[in-house]
C-alpha positions as CSV (number, residue, x, y, z in Angstrom):
1,M,13.3,7.6,31.7
2,E,10.9,8.4,28.4
3,L,11.5,5.7,25.7
4,Q,8.8,7.1,23.7
5,T,7.4,10.3,22.4
6,K,4.0,10.0,23.1
7,V,1.7,11.5,20.3
8,G,-0.6,14.0,22.4
9,I,-4.3,13.8,21.3
10,P,-7.1,16.1,22.7
11,R,-9.7,14.8,24.8
12,P,-13.2,14.6,22.7
13,D,-16.0,16.2,23.8
14,F,-18.0,12.9,23.2
15,V,-17.7,9.3,24.0
16,I,-18.3,5.9,22.1
17,D,-20.1,3.7,24.2
18,Y,-22.6,0.1,23.6
19,S,-25.5,3.1,22.9
20,T,-23.4,4.3,20.0
21,R,-24.2,3.4,16.3
22,M,-21.4,3.7,14.1
23,M,-20.3,3.8,10.5
24,M,-16.5,3.2,9.5
25,L,-15.2,3.6,6.0
26,G,-11.7,3.4,4.3
27,S,-8.6,1.5,3.7
28,C,-7.7,-1.5,5.1
29,F,-6.7,-0.3,8.5
30,T,-10.6,0.8,8.7
31,E,-11.1,-3.1,8.8
32,N,-8.4,-4.0,11.6
33,I,-10.0,-1.3,13.8
34,G,-13.7,-1.9,12.9
35,E,-12.8,-5.8,13.4
36,K,-12.2,-4.6,17.2
37,F,-15.4,-2.7,17.4
38,R,-17.0,-6.0,16.0
39,Y,-15.4,-8.0,18.3
40,F,-16.1,-6.4,21.2
41,K,-20.0,-5.8,19.9
42,F,-20.2,-2.2,19.3
43,D,-22.9,-1.9,16.8
44,V,-21.0,-0.8,13.9
45,D,-21.2,-0.7,9.7
46,V,-17.4,-1.3,7.8
47,N,-17.3,-0.2,4.5
48,P,-20.8,-1.1,2.6
49,C,-18.5,-0.9,-0.7
50,G,-15.4,-2.8,0.5
51,I,-12.3,-1.5,1.2
52,V,-11.6,1.8,-0.2
53,Y,-8.5,3.4,-0.3
54,N,-8.6,7.3,-1.3
55,P,-10.7,10.1,-0.2
56,L,-12.7,10.5,-3.1
57,S,-13.9,6.7,-3.6
58,A,-15.1,6.8,0.9
59,A,-16.9,9.9,-0.4
60,N,-18.8,7.8,-3.2
61,T,-20.0,5.3,-0.7
62,L,-21.6,8.4,1.5
63,R,-23.0,9.6,-1.6
64,L,-24.6,6.0,-2.9
65,L,-26.1,6.1,1.1
66,L,-27.5,9.4,0.6
67,D,-29.0,8.9,-2.7
68,G,-30.8,6.2,-2.1
69,K,-28.7,4.7,-5.1
70,T,-30.6,1.3,-5.9
71,F,-28.0,-0.3,-9.1
72,T,-29.5,-2.0,-11.8
73,P,-27.5,-3.8,-14.8
74,E,-26.5,-1.0,-16.1
75,D,-24.4,-0.1,-13.2
76,L,-22.1,-2.9,-14.0
77,I,-19.4,-4.0,-15.8
78,L,-18.1,-7.4,-17.4
79,V,-14.8,-8.6,-16.5
80,N,-13.1,-11.9,-17.0
81,G,-16.8,-13.6,-17.0
82,K,-17.8,-11.5,-13.6
83,W,-20.1,-8.7,-13.5
84,A,-18.4,-6.1,-11.1
85,S,-19.1,-2.4,-9.9
86,L,-16.5,0.3,-10.1
87,Y,-17.8,1.8,-6.9
88,H,-17.2,-1.5,-5.0
89,H,-14.7,-4.0,-3.7
90,G,-14.4,-7.1,-5.7
91,D,-15.8,-9.0,-3.2
92,F,-18.8,-8.4,-4.0
93,S,-18.6,-9.3,-7.9
94,S,-20.1,-12.3,-9.5
95,P,-20.2,-14.4,-12.4
96,D,-24.1,-14.0,-12.0
97,Q,-25.4,-10.4,-12.6
98,A,-28.6,-10.7,-10.7
99,E,-26.3,-12.3,-8.0
100,C,-23.8,-9.1,-8.2
101,L,-26.8,-6.4,-7.8
102,S,-28.5,-8.6,-4.9
103,R,-25.2,-8.3,-2.9
104,I,-24.8,-4.6,-3.6
105,N,-28.2,-3.6,-3.0
106,D,-28.6,-5.4,0.2
107,R,-25.6,-4.1,1.6
108,L,-26.6,-0.7,0.8
109,E,-29.8,-1.0,1.7
110,R,-28.8,-2.4,5.7
111,A,-25.8,0.8,5.8
112,R,-28.3,3.0,4.4
113,R,-30.1,2.2,7.9
114,Q,-27.2,2.6,10.3
115,L,-25.6,5.9,8.5
116,A,-29.5,7.3,9.0
117,A,-29.4,6.9,13.0
118,A,-25.5,6.8,13.4
119,D,-23.6,8.9,16.1
120,A,-20.7,8.6,14.8
121,L,-18.7,8.4,11.4
122,I,-14.9,7.5,11.1
123,I,-13.3,7.9,7.9
124,T,-9.8,6.4,7.7
125,W,-7.7,7.6,4.3
126,G,-4.9,5.8,2.7
127,T,-4.0,7.2,-0.1
128,A,-4.0,10.3,-2.0
129,W,-3.3,8.9,-5.6
130,V,-7.0,7.7,-7.1
131,Y,-7.8,5.9,-10.3
132,D,-10.2,7.7,-13.0
133,H,-12.2,5.5,-15.1
134,L,-11.8,6.8,-18.9
135,R,-15.1,6.1,-20.3
136,S,-17.5,6.4,-16.9
137,G,-15.7,9.3,-15.3
138,V,-16.1,7.4,-11.8
139,T,-12.9,7.3,-9.6
140,V,-12.7,3.7,-8.9
141,A,-12.4,1.9,-6.0
142,N,-11.1,-0.8,-7.3
143,C,-9.7,-1.5,-11.0
144,H,-11.0,-5.4,-10.9
145,K,-7.6,-5.2,-13.4
146,L,-9.4,-3.9,-15.9
147,P,-6.3,-2.8,-18.6
148,P,-4.3,0.4,-17.0
149,Q,-5.2,2.1,-20.3
150,E,-8.7,2.7,-19.0
151,F,-7.8,4.8,-16.2
152,K,-6.2,8.1,-15.8
153,R,-4.1,7.8,-12.7
154,R,-3.2,11.0,-10.6
155,R,-2.7,12.8,-7.2
156,L,-5.3,14.4,-5.6
157,D,-4.7,17.9,-4.5
158,I,-5.5,19.5,-1.0
159,D,-8.4,21.9,-2.6
160,E,-9.9,19.2,-4.4
161,I,-10.6,17.0,-1.3
162,V,-11.5,20.1,0.7
163,E,-14.0,21.0,-1.4
164,E,-15.5,17.8,-2.2
165,Y,-15.7,16.9,1.8
166,S,-17.1,20.5,2.5
167,R,-20.1,19.8,0.7
168,L,-20.5,16.1,1.6
169,L,-19.9,17.3,5.4
170,V,-23.0,19.8,5.1
171,R,-25.0,17.0,3.2
172,I,-24.2,14.4,6.0
173,R,-25.1,17.0,8.9
174,E,-28.3,18.0,7.5
175,A,-29.4,14.0,6.8
176,V,-28.2,13.5,10.7
177,P,-27.8,16.1,12.8
178,S,-25.8,14.8,15.3
179,I,-23.6,12.5,13.7
180,R,-20.2,13.4,15.2
181,V,-17.2,13.0,11.9
182,I,-13.7,11.1,12.9
183,F,-10.7,11.4,10.8
184,T,-7.7,9.5,10.4
185,V,-4.6,8.5,7.9
186,S,-3.4,5.2,7.4
187,P,0.0,4.1,8.9
188,I,0.0,1.7,5.7
189,R,2.7,2.9,3.3
190,H,1.9,2.8,-0.1
191,W,5.5,2.2,-2.1
192,K,4.5,2.2,-5.4
193,D,5.3,6.1,-5.7
194,G,8.8,5.3,-3.5
195,A,9.4,6.7,-0.1
196,H,8.6,10.7,-1.1
197,G,5.6,10.0,-2.9
198,N,4.4,8.2,-0.2
199,Q,5.3,11.2,1.9
200,L,3.6,13.5,-0.1
201,S,0.5,11.5,-0.6
202,K,0.3,11.4,3.4
203,A,1.0,15.1,3.6
204,T,-1.8,16.1,1.1
205,L,-4.7,14.0,3.4
206,L,-3.4,15.5,6.4
207,L,-3.5,18.8,5.3
208,A,-6.4,18.4,4.1
209,I,-8.1,17.1,7.3
210,D,-6.4,19.7,9.3
211,A,-8.5,22.7,6.8
212,L,-11.9,20.4,7.3
213,R,-11.2,20.7,11.1
214,E,-10.6,24.4,10.6
215,K,-14.4,24.8,8.9
216,F,-15.8,22.0,10.8
217,P,-15.2,22.1,14.4
218,D,-16.7,19.5,15.6
219,V,-14.7,17.5,13.2
220,S,-12.2,15.6,14.9
221,Y,-8.9,13.7,14.3
222,F,-7.3,10.6,15.6
223,P,-3.4,10.3,14.8
224,S,-3.1,6.8,13.9
225,Y,-0.8,7.4,11.7
226,E,1.8,9.5,14.0
227,I,1.6,6.8,16.6
228,V,3.1,4.3,14.6
229,L,5.6,7.3,12.7
230,D,6.5,8.5,16.3
231,E,5.4,5.9,19.2
232,L,6.5,2.6,17.5
233,R,8.8,3.9,14.7
234,D,10.5,0.3,14.3
235,Y,10.4,-1.8,11.9
236,R,8.9,-5.0,14.3
237,F,5.9,-3.0,14.7
238,Y,5.2,-3.9,10.7
239,A,4.3,-6.9,8.8
240,D,6.7,-9.2,6.8
241,D,6.2,-6.7,3.9
242,M,7.6,-3.6,5.5
243,L,4.6,-1.7,4.9
244,H,1.6,-2.7,6.7
245,V,1.4,-2.9,10.1
246,S,1.6,-5.6,12.9
247,P,-0.9,-7.3,14.9
248,F,1.0,-5.7,17.9
249,A,0.8,-2.5,16.3
250,V,-2.7,-2.7,15.5
251,N,-3.7,-4.0,18.9
252,Y,-1.5,-0.8,20.3
253,I,-3.7,1.9,18.6
254,W,-6.8,0.1,19.1
255,E,-6.0,0.7,23.0
256,R,-5.1,4.1,22.4
257,F,-8.3,4.7,20.0
258,K,-9.8,3.0,23.6
259,E,-8.3,5.7,26.1
260,T,-9.0,8.4,23.8
261,Y,-12.9,7.6,22.7
262,L,-14.4,5.2,25.0
263,P,-15.2,5.6,28.8
264,A,-13.6,4.1,31.5
265,S,-16.4,2.8,32.7
266,L,-16.9,0.5,29.9
267,H,-13.7,-1.5,30.0
268,P,-15.2,-4.1,32.7
269,L,-18.3,-4.6,30.5
270,M,-15.8,-5.2,27.5
271,A,-13.8,-7.4,29.5
272,R,-16.5,-9.8,30.1
273,V,-17.7,-10.1,26.0
274,D,-13.7,-10.4,25.3
275,R,-14.6,-13.9,28.0
276,V,-17.0,-14.2,26.3
277,N,-15.9,-14.5,22.7
278,K,-12.7,-16.5,24.3
279,G,-15.1,-19.4,25.9
280,V,-17.3,-19.6,22.5
281,N,-14.0,-19.9,20.7
282,H,-13.0,-22.8,22.6
283,R,-12.7,-25.7,20.9
284,P,-14.2,-28.7,23.9
285,F,-12.1,-31.9,24.6
286,D,-15.7,-33.2,25.0
287,A,-18.5,-31.6,23.9
288,S,-21.2,-34.1,25.5
289,S,-19.5,-33.7,29.2
290,E,-21.4,-32.5,32.0
291,E,-18.2,-30.1,32.5
292,Y,-18.6,-28.9,29.2
293,R,-22.6,-28.0,29.2
294,R,-22.5,-26.5,32.3
295,F,-19.5,-23.9,31.0
296,A,-21.8,-23.6,27.6
297,R,-25.1,-23.0,29.5
298,N,-22.9,-20.3,31.7
299,L,-22.0,-18.6,28.9
300,L,-25.7,-18.0,27.6
301,A,-26.7,-16.6,30.9
302,E,-23.4,-14.4,30.6
303,M,-24.7,-13.4,26.8
304,E,-27.9,-12.3,28.2
305,A,-26.9,-10.2,31.3
306,I,-24.2,-8.4,28.7
307,T,-27.3,-7.6,26.4
308,R,-29.5,-6.1,29.4
309,N,-26.4,-3.5,29.8
310,A,-26.4,-3.3,26.6
311,P,-28.9,-4.2,24.0
312,R,-27.1,-3.8,21.1
313,A,-24.6,-6.0,21.9
314,D,-25.4,-9.2,19.3
315,F,-24.3,-12.3,20.4
316,S,-26.7,-14.6,18.0
317,C,-23.8,-16.0,16.0
318,E,-22.0,-16.9,19.5
319,R,-25.1,-17.7,20.7
320,A,-26.1,-20.1,17.4
321,A,-22.4,-21.6,17.7
322,L,-23.0,-23.2,21.3
323,L,-26.7,-24.3,20.9
324,A,-25.6,-26.3,17.9
325,R,-22.8,-27.7,19.9
326,L,-25.1,-29.1,22.9
327,E,-27.8,-30.2,20.5
328,A,-25.2,-31.9,18.9
329,E,-24.6,-34.6,21.5
């Protein structure tokens, strides 16, 4: 007896493995899945401008990378004693202008190198609603608590999104010919405009992606939105605010993504990475004991063994943490 309506996902003609370089952009759902990739030591860059919720802000991020943009003081605004960029999340803001610029430009440079060599670009859209900054004309990634009268709020239409990304996808292909693009729509609900407004927004995003898939046959779609609505479809899979999805739902969607894009032959190596992470995160009762020191040396040896199979798997932080514990005793 089937107790779920399973969402069918077409088998892609490419796989993601430890040799794949990835760029991920989008809403906080991107952060959730991106964290899974980071945990398992895949080569991934997530949101170089911080979280972006709408298609135009995600497009702005990509254009900054493609154009090789370097931010200058003229690109910043001063808000409540902090320098900020309308293209960036508040995490980049700082009371010190030079520090703000350094954070932005250093991060963009790292992301620019990643995109130039990327094999896969994964873009998650959360909402079709945008805020246009009236004075600069920028569709902002973050309003930085500026007065609402400084913005025009509007809902994108399908044609605007398709036109924007049709141009952008051509540019991306010219810069990185072998890149594969995966779109998804965040299952997190944006409730400011009510249930109907949220559905209109999500429908706009879904129809725009469908139009792009028709124009670009090698663009694919992963149905995270449909998985939550049709496979999980229960409030127990939501967080306390009943809008964001729960950790269980994130794990479930990750498993569906993994079975779609990651070959089964990769799973044993991922299990080894998982065991190493759990071992490093384990706080020993007595770090000076010979038993723990032997355990730590085994973990270090396993990291080396894994990186022989997956050279891009970066255990530098975990290695440093273990060595610091061993040297402290």
